[in-house]
C-alpha positions in Angstrom: 65.9 92.8 37.5 62.3 93.5 36.5 61.2 93.0 32.9 61.1 96.2 30.9 57.9 95.2 29.1 54.4 94.5 30.3 53.2 90.9 30.5 51.2 91.3 27.3 54.1 92.9 25.4 56.5 90.2 26.6 54.0 87.6 25.5 53.8 89.2 22.0 57.6 89.4 21.7 58.1 85.7 22.7 55.3 84.5 20.4 57.2 85.9 17.4 60.3 83.7 18.0 60.4 81.2 15.1 60.2 77.5 16.0 61.8 76.5 12.7 64.4 77.9 10.3 66.5 79.3 13.1 70.1 79.9 12.0 71.5 78.7 15.2 69.7 75.4 15.0 68.1 73.7 12.0 69.8 75.7 9.3 73.2 75.2 11.0 72.6 71.4 11.0 71.7 71.5 7.3 75.1 73.1 6.7 76.8 70.3 8.6 74.8 67.7 6.7 75.9 69.3 3.4 79.5 69.6 4.5 79.7 65.9 5.3 77.6 64.7 2.3 74.8 63.4 4.5 71.8 62.8 2.3 68.4 61.2 2.5 66.9 63.6 5.1 63.5 65.3 4.9 62.0 68.2 6.8 58.4 68.6 7.9 57.7 64.9 7.5 54.4 63.7 9.0 56.0 61.9 11.9 54.9 62.0 15.5 56.5 64.8 17.5 57.5 66.8 14.4 61.2 65.9 14.2 63.4 68.6 12.6 64.9 66.0 10.3 63.7 62.6 9.3 65.8 59.9 7.5 62.9 57.7 6.3 65.0 54.8 5.0 67.0 54.6 8.2 63.9 55.3 10.3 66.0 58.0 12.1 64.4 61.1 13.7 66.7 64.1 14.5 65.7 66.9 16.8 67.7 70.1 17.4 66.8 71.3 20.9 67.4 75.0 21.8 69.3 75.3 25.1 66.8 77.8 26.5 63.6 76.2 25.4 64.4 72.7 26.3 66.3 73.3 29.5 69.9 72.4 28.6 71.7 71.3 31.7 74.8 73.2 30.6 73.4 76.4 29.2 69.8 77.0 30.2 69.2 80.2 32.0 66.2 81.1 34.2 64.6 84.5 33.4 64.5 86.8 36.5 60.9 87.7 36.0 57.8 85.4 35.7 60.0 82.6 36.9 57.2 80.2 37.8 55.7 80.5 34.3 59.1 79.8 32.7 59.9 76.9 35.0 56.5 75.3 34.1 56.9 76.1 30.4 60.4 74.5 30.1 59.3 71.6 32.3 56.4 70.9 29.9 58.8 71.0 27.0 61.1 68.5 28.6 58.1 66.2 29.5 56.9 66.4 25.9 60.4 65.7 24.6 60.6 62.5 26.7 57.1 61.4 25.6 58.0 62.0 21.9 61.3 60.1 22.2 59.7 57.1 24.0 56.8 57.0 21.5 59.0 57.1 18.4 61.3 54.4 19.8 58.3 52.2 20.6 57.3 52.7 16.9 60.7 51.5 15.8 62.4 54.8 15.2 65.9 55.8 16.3 65.9 59.2 17.9 68.9 61.6 18.0 68.5 64.8 20.1 71.2 67.5 19.5 71.6 70.5 21.8 71.9 73.9 20.1 75.4 74.3 21.7 76.6 71.1 20.0 76.3 72.9 16.6 79.1 75.3 17.5 82.3 74.9 15.5 84.3 74.0 18.6 82.1 70.9 19.1 82.3 69.7 15.4 84.4 66.6 16.2 82.1 65.5 19.0 79.0 66.0 16.8 80.4 64.2 13.8 81.2 61.3 16.1 77.6 61.2 17.3 76.4 61.3 13.6 78.8 58.5 12.8 77.6 56.3 15.8 73.9 56.6 14.6 74.9 55.7 11.1 74.5 59.0 9.3 78.2 59.1 8.5 80.3 56.1 7.5 82.7 54.6 10.0 86.3 56.0 9.9 88.7 53.8 7.9 91.5 52.2 9.7 
């Protein structure tokens, strides 16, 4: 199906999508942090790659990757128009993500990348398990 907007209009629409403060991503994770009493995080910290959340004392960087923008293997969709542009754009995002992760790890940071779909309520148990494994939640007693 062809796009209903011209290239310039589509570009304008896509440029208005916010990179931070999205309810499905960063704000949802803040709610999870608060629900579980996870503290010590900062946003907009001057750290390479601009992590969504930084835990300075733990040297832990957390990124919330949108399924579309970062090419989720489970949920990414390919637009039907301008396919080469989108394939290239998402490929560049994935290349940048790998570079950021490698660079931060080389600098002694631990990196956690969370897919947007992992923030859904049905995935809560799996996500809290991951947060526990990286030390953001205490181990389960018993």
